[in-house]
C-alpha positions in Angstrom: 0.0 0.0 0.0 1.5 3.3 -1.2 0.3 6.9 -1.2 1.0 8.8 -4.4 0.4 12.5 -5.2 0.7 13.6 -8.8 -0.3 16.5 -10.9 0.6 19.9 -12.2 0.4 23.4 -10.8 1.3 27.1 -11.4 4.9 26.1 -10.5 5.2 23.5 -13.2 2.8 24.3 -16.0 1.6 27.5 -17.8 -2.0 28.4 -17.8 -2.7 27.0 -21.3 -1.6 23.5 -20.0 -3.5 23.9 -16.6 -6.7 24.9 -18.2 -6.6 21.9 -20.5 -6.4 19.5 -17.6 -9.3 20.4 -15.3 -12.2 18.4 -13.7 -15.4 20.4 -13.5 -17.7 19.6 -10.5 -20.4 18.0 -12.6 -17.9 15.5 -14.0 -16.0 14.8 -10.8 -17.9 11.6 -9.8 -17.3 10.0 -13.2 -13.6 11.0 -13.2 -13.2 9.5 -9.7 -14.8 6.3 -10.7 -12.6 6.1 -13.7 -9.5 6.7 -11.6 -10.2 3.9 -9.0 -11.2 1.5 -11.8 -7.5 1.4 -12.8 -5.9 -1.9 -11.8 -3.4 -0.6 -9.2 -5.4 2.3 -7.7 -7.3 1.5 -4.5 -8.4 5.0 -3.4 -8.5 8.3 -5.1 -9.1 12.1 -4.6 -9.0 14.7 -7.3 -8.2 18.3 -6.5 -8.9 20.7 -9.3 -8.5 24.5 -8.9 -7.4 27.4 -11.1 -3.8 27.0 -10.0 -3.5 23.2 -9.7 -4.8 19.8 -10.8 -3.7 17.0 -8.5 -4.6 13.3 -8.0 -4.0 11.6 -4.6 -4.0 7.8 -4.9 -3.5 4.7 -2.8 -1.7 2.1 -4.9 -0.5 -1.4 -4.5 2.8 -0.7 -6.3 4.5 2.6 -6.7 5.7 2.2 -10.3 2.5 0.6 -11.5 0.5 3.2 -9.7 2.5 6.0 -11.3 1.9 4.4 -14.7 -1.8 4.2 -14.0 -1.9 7.9 -13.1 0.0 8.9 -16.3 -2.6 6.9 -18.2 -5.4 8.6 -16.4 -4.0 12.1 -17.0 -3.4 11.5 -20.7 -6.9 10.1 -21.1 -8.3 13.3 -19.5 -6.0 15.8 -21.2 -7.7 17.9 -23.9 -4.6 18.8 -26.0 -2.0 17.0 -28.1 1.3 17.4 -26.3 3.7 15.6 -23.9 1.8 16.2 -20.7 4.3 14.1 -18.6 7.0 16.8 -18.7 4.7 19.1 -16.6 3.7 16.5 -14.0 5.3 16.0 -10.6 5.1 12.8 -8.5 5.5 12.3 -4.7 5.1 9.1 -2.8 5.2 7.9 0.8 6.3 10.6 3.2 6.8 13.1 0.4 3.2 12.6 -0.8 1.8 13.2 2.7 4.0 16.1 3.3 2.9 17.6 -0.1 -0.8 17.3 0.8 -0.3 19.0 4.2 1.7 21.8 2.7 -1.0 22.3 0.1 -3.8 22.5 2.6 -1.7 24.8 4.8 -1.3 27.1 1.7 2.5 26.8 1.8 2.4 25.6 -1.8 0.0 28.3 -3.0 0.7 31.1 -5.4 0.0 33.5 -2.5 1.3 31.8 0.7 -1.2 32.0 3.5 -4.3 32.3 1.3 -7.4 30.8 2.9 -9.3 29.4 -0.1 -7.3 26.2 -0.5 -8.5 24.6 2.7 -12.1 24.8 1.5 -11.1 23.5 -1.9 -9.4 20.4 -0.5 -12.4 19.8 1.7 -14.7 20.0 -1.3 -12.4 17.6 -3.3 -12.5 15.1 -0.4 -16.3 15.4 -0.1 -16.7 14.5 -3.8 -14.4 11.5 -3.4 -16.2 10.3 -0.2 -19.6 10.6 -1.9 -18.3 8.7 -4.9 -17.0 6.0 -2.5 -13.4 6.3 -3.8 -11.9 6.8 -0.4 -11.5 4.2 2.3 -9.5 3.7 5.5 -6.3 5.3 4.4 -7.7 8.5 2.8 -10.5 8.9 5.3 -7.8 9.1 7.9 -5.3 11.1 5.8 -7.6 13.8 4.7 -9.3 14.3 8.0 -5.9 14.7 9.5 -5.0 17.1 6.7 -8.0 19.3 7.7 -6.7 19.3 11.3 -3.3 20.4 10.0 -4.9 23.3 8.0 -6.7 24.4 11.1 -3.6 24.1 13.3 -1.6 26.3 10.9 -4.4 28.9 10.8 -4.8 29.0 14.6 -1.2 28.5 15.8 0.5 30.9 13.3 -0.3 34.3 11.8 0.3 33.1 8.2 -3.0 34.4 7.0 -3.1 37.6 8.9 -1.0 40.0 6.8 -2.2 41.4 3.5 -0.2 40.3 0.4 -2.2 42.0 -2.4 -2.6 45.6 -3.2 -6.3 45.5 -2.5 -6.0 43.7 0.8 -3.2 46.0 1.8 -5.6 48.9 1.3 -8.1 47.3 3.6 -5.4 46.7 6.3 -4.4 50.4 6.2 -8.0 51.5 6.3 -8.6 49.5 9.4 -5.6 51.2 11.0 -7.2 54.6 10.3 -10.8 53.8 11.3 -10.5 50.6 13.4 -13.9 49.3 12.4 -15.1 49.8 8.8 -18.7 49.0 9.6 -21.0 51.8 8.3 -18.3 53.7 6.5 -18.7 55.2 3.0 -16.5 54.7 0.0 -16.1 56.7 -3.2 -14.6 55.2 -6.3 -13.0 57.7 -8.7 -12.6 56.1 -12.1 -13.8 52.7 -13.2 -10.6 50.7 -13.1 -10.5 47.0 -12.2 -8.2 47.5 -9.2 -10.6 50.1 -7.8 -13.5 47.8 -8.3 -11.7 44.9 -6.5 -10.7 47.1 -3.6 -14.2 48.3 -3.3 -15.5 44.8 -3.1 -13.1 44.0 -0.3 -14.2 47.2 1.5 -17.9 46.3 1.2 -17.2 42.7 2.5 -15.5 44.4 5.6 -18.6 46.4 6.5 -18.5 49.5 4.2 -22.2 50.3 3.4 -22.4 53.4 1.2 -20.7 53.3 -2.2 -20.4 56.4 -4.5 -19.0 56.2 -8.0 -17.5 59.2 -9.9 -16.3 58.8 -13.5 -15.8 61.1 -16.5 -18.2 58.8 -18.4 -21.3 59.0 -16.3 -22.8 55.9 -18.0 -19.8 53.8 -16.7 -20.3 55.2 -13.2 -24.0 54.1 -13.3 -23.0 50.6 -14.5 -20.4 50.2 -11.7 -22.8 51.6 -9.1 -25.2 48.8 -9.8 -22.5 46.3 -8.7 -22.5 47.7 -5.2 -26.1 48.9 -5.0 -24.5 52.3 -4.8 -24.9 55.8 -6.3 -23.3 57.4 -9.4 -22.3 61.1 -8.9 -21.3 63.8 -11.4 -17.6 63.9 -11.9 -17.7 67.7 -12.1 -19.0 67.8 -8.5 -16.2 65.5 -7.2 -15.0 67.8 -4.3 -18.5 68.3 -3.0 -19.4 64.6 -3.2 -16.1 63.5 -1.6 -17.2 65.1 1.6 -19.7 62.2 2.2 -17.0 59.6 1.8 -14.7 58.2 4.5 -12.6 56.3 2.0 -11.7 57.4 -1.5 -10.2 55.0 -4.1 -8.9 56.8 -7.2 -7.7 55.0 -10.4 -8.3 57.1 -13.5 -6.3 57.4 -16.7 -5.8 61.2 -16.2 -2.5 62.7 -17.1 -2.7 65.4 -14.3 -3.9 65.4 -10.7 -7.6 64.8 -10.3 -7.7 65.7 -6.6 -5.6 68.8 -5.7 -5.0 70.6 -2.4 -7.7 73.2 -3.1 -10.2 70.4 -3.6 -9.2 68.8 -0.3 -9.6 72.1 1.5 -13.3 72.1 0.4 -13.7 68.5 1.4 -12.2 68.8 4.9 -14.1 71.9 5.6 -17.4 70.2 4.8 -16.3 67.1 6.8 -15.3 69.3 9.8 -11.9 67.6 9.6 -13.2 64.1 10.3 -10.6 61.5 9.1 -10.6 60.6 5.4 -8.6 57.8 3.9 -7.3 58.2 0.3 -6.0 55.3 -1.8 -4.3 56.5 -5.1 -3.6 53.4 -7.2 -3.3 55.3 -10.5 0.0 55.6 -12.5 0.5 58.5 -13.0 -0.9 59.5 -9.7 -4.4 61.0 -9.4 -4.0 62.8 -6.1 -1.5 65.5 -5.4 1.0 64.4 -2.6 0.5 67.8 -0.8 -3.0 66.6 0.1 -1.4 64.5 2.8 -0.4 67.7 4.6 -4.0 68.3 5.7 -5.0 67.3 9.3 -6.7 63.9 9.4 -6.0 63.2 5.7 -4.3 59.8 5.2 -3.0 59.4 1.6 -1.4 56.2 0.3 -0.2 55.7 -3.3 0.7 52.4 -5.1 4.2 52.5 -3.8 3.0 52.8 -0.2 0.7 49.8 -0.6 3.4 47.8 -2.3 5.8 48.4 0.7 3.0 47.0 3.0 2.7 44.0 0.7 6.5 43.4 0.7 6.7 43.7 4.5 3.8 41.3 5.0 5.2 38.8 2.6 8.4 38.7 4.7 6.3 38.2 7.8 4.4 35.4 6.1 7.7 33.7 5.3 8.6 33.7 8.9 5.2 32.3 9.8 5.6 29.6 7.1 8.7 28.2 8.9 6.5 27.7 12.0 3.9 26.0 9.8 6.5 23.7 8.4 7.4 22.6 11.9 3.7 21.7 12.6 3.5 19.8 9.3 6.6 17.8 10.1 5.1 16.5 13.4 1.7 15.7 11.7 3.4 13.8 8.9 5.2 11.6 11.4 1.9 11.1 13.3 0.2 9.9 10.1 3.1 7.6 9.1 3.1 6.1 12.6 -0.5 5.2 12.1 0.0 4.0 8.5 2.8 1.6 9.6 0.2 -0.3 11.7 -1.6 -1.3 8.5 1.3 -3.5 7.4 0.5 -7.3 7.8 3.8 -8.5 9.4 3.8 -6.1 12.3 0.1 -6.8 12.9 0.7 -10.6 13.0 3.6 -10.0 15.4 1.5 -7.8 17.7 -1.4 -10.3 17.6 0.9 -13.1 18.7 2.3 -11.0 21.5 -1.1 -10.1 22.8 -2.3 -13.7 22.6 0.9 -14.9 24.4 0.4 -12.2 27.1 -3.1 -13.4 27.8 -2.0 -17.0 27.9 0.8 -16.3 30.4 -1.5 -14.2 32.6 -4.1 -16.9 32.7 -1.5 -19.6 33.4 -0.1 -17.6 36.3 -3.6 -17.3 37.8 -4.3 -21.0 37.6 -0.9 -22.0 38.8 -1.6 -20.1 42.1 -4.6 -22.3 42.6 -3.0 -25.6 41.6 0.1 -25.6 43.8 0.5 -29.4 43.7 1.2 -29.7 40.0 4.3 -31.6 39.1 6.8 -30.2 36.6 5.6 -32.7 34.0 2.0 -31.6 34.5 3.0 -27.9 34.3 4.8 -28.6 31.0 1.8 -30.4 29.7 -0.5 -27.5 30.6 1.9 -25.0 29.0 2.0 -27.1 25.8 -1.8 -27.4 25.8 -2.5 -23.7 26.1 0.2 -22.8 23.6 -1.2 -25.3 21.1 -4.7 -23.8 21.5 -3.4 -20.3 20.8 -1.4 -21.5 17.7 -4.3 -23.4 16.2 -6.7 -20.6 16.9 -4.5 -18.0 15.2 -3.3 -20.1 12.4 -6.1 -19.6 9.9 -6.5 -15.8 10.5 -2.7 -15.3 10.0 -2.6 -17.3 6.8 -5.5 -15.4 5.4 -3.9 -12.1 6.5 -0.7 -12.9 4.7 -2.7 -13.9 1.6 -4.7 -10.7 1.7 -1.5 -8.6 1.4 -1.4 -9.6 -2.3 -4.9 -8.3 -2.9 -5.8 -4.8 -4.1 -7.5 -3.9 -0.7 -5.6 -6.2 1.6 -5.0 -3.4 4.1 -8.7 -3.5 4.9 -8.3 -6.9 6.5 -5.4 -5.6 8.6 -7.4 -2.7 9.8 -10.4 -4.9 10.7 -8.2 -7.3 12.6 -6.5 -4.5 14.5 -9.9 -3.2 15.5 -11.4 -6.5 16.5 -8.4 -7.5 18.7 -7.9 -3.9 19.9 -4.3 -3.8 18.8 -4.2 0.0 18.7 -4.3 0.4 22.5 -2.2 3.5 23.2 -0.2 2.0 26.1 2.0 -0.4 24.0 5.4 1.2 24.2 7.0 -1.4 22.0 4.5 -0.6 19.2 5.1 3.1 19.6 8.9 2.5 19.3 8.5 0.4 16.2 6.3 3.0 14.6 8.8 5.7 15.4 11.6 3.7 13.8 9.5 3.2 10.7 9.0 6.9 10.4 12.7 7.7 10.9 13.6 5.1 8.2 11.1 6.6 5.8 12.5 10.1 6.5 16.0 8.9 5.8 14.9 7.1 2.6 13.2 10.3 1.3 16.2 12.5 2.1 18.8 10.0 0.7 17.0 7.6 -1.7 20.3 6.2 -3.0 21.9 5.6 0.4 25.0 7.1 1.9 27.9 7.8 -0.5 
């Protein structure tokens, strides 16, 4: 039983390749069934987003499983080119580590973004509904969700803005504290202004004013926010009603000058106003910032915030990597218990422990037994144990050659309660297995 992760992402493939290998939601069930019908694939989950398409699989054999995944991708690919040059493959520890890094957003285009956690949850839900997950992936993905939550709650990786629009929100909150009930004016009809306005509205801004040289465009954008289009010629008068102003026009000269701001602040009775100038060349004269309670930021100011926050996220990412390292080892410890040979050994130990305990109890009651009688009793109980366990062990060994043999191992461990947490020897064996796996991934060819 081997875990394999394979696919392509923004790191390995351009958008024209990524968009040709996607799995729409309405086709996901069919794709998952096709995936797990391959001869060496036992379980499967497909993650398909705008930045990545990945398949996570449980396979009997690594090489044959990898070949099956290449076949699957090629069958689903919509273009005629060598897809394999864009694919990456991870197995064992590296596959688990990759999934945990993906769900923690450490592998995202924007480190710390929150959307990926929900996307992985949705991918798992599709697979669970399609019955293409079982013991291994039900455990793995639920632990992955716990990893994502730990990273979000134990680090500040998602706290700092790393886009121009989010940086504007962060600065606005520093000015006003709470944005609930504030008003925003958009000057110009640029996409960045629209995006920033959307974020402001989602953070509590209620009133939206739109000013544009083309009044028809202002009316059109105002409908997006249930706002109001105002005449561009009355910009200074209308600005007095706005707590936040976002300006992004194509003007060659300043649109908002000091004399305009003097009118605005007089009407506002010098209540704070936040100006975001994301136009190049700039729309707002820098001298505007000299007025009391006027907070002006241009594109360079916002970019410096983004750069600073990216550095902060990098520091938080190191903390997240430490969490992931521990969680990977925890999963591998559990996974090692699904191997047949350790389970057989543990079952024999448990049976022998019970036998010895019961012999000790009966020996205290039968003090007059001769050595010969004690040996006969010992042989009798040992023979009963061996005969009782013989058939289950033979069948367990045979099941290891089957596609879903690990299901029998898991059932046996559950029935005989072999996962009791106080078995120190079992813990040590699992730790050694993890350490060996780590060494194997770090140095696959051995020392030297």
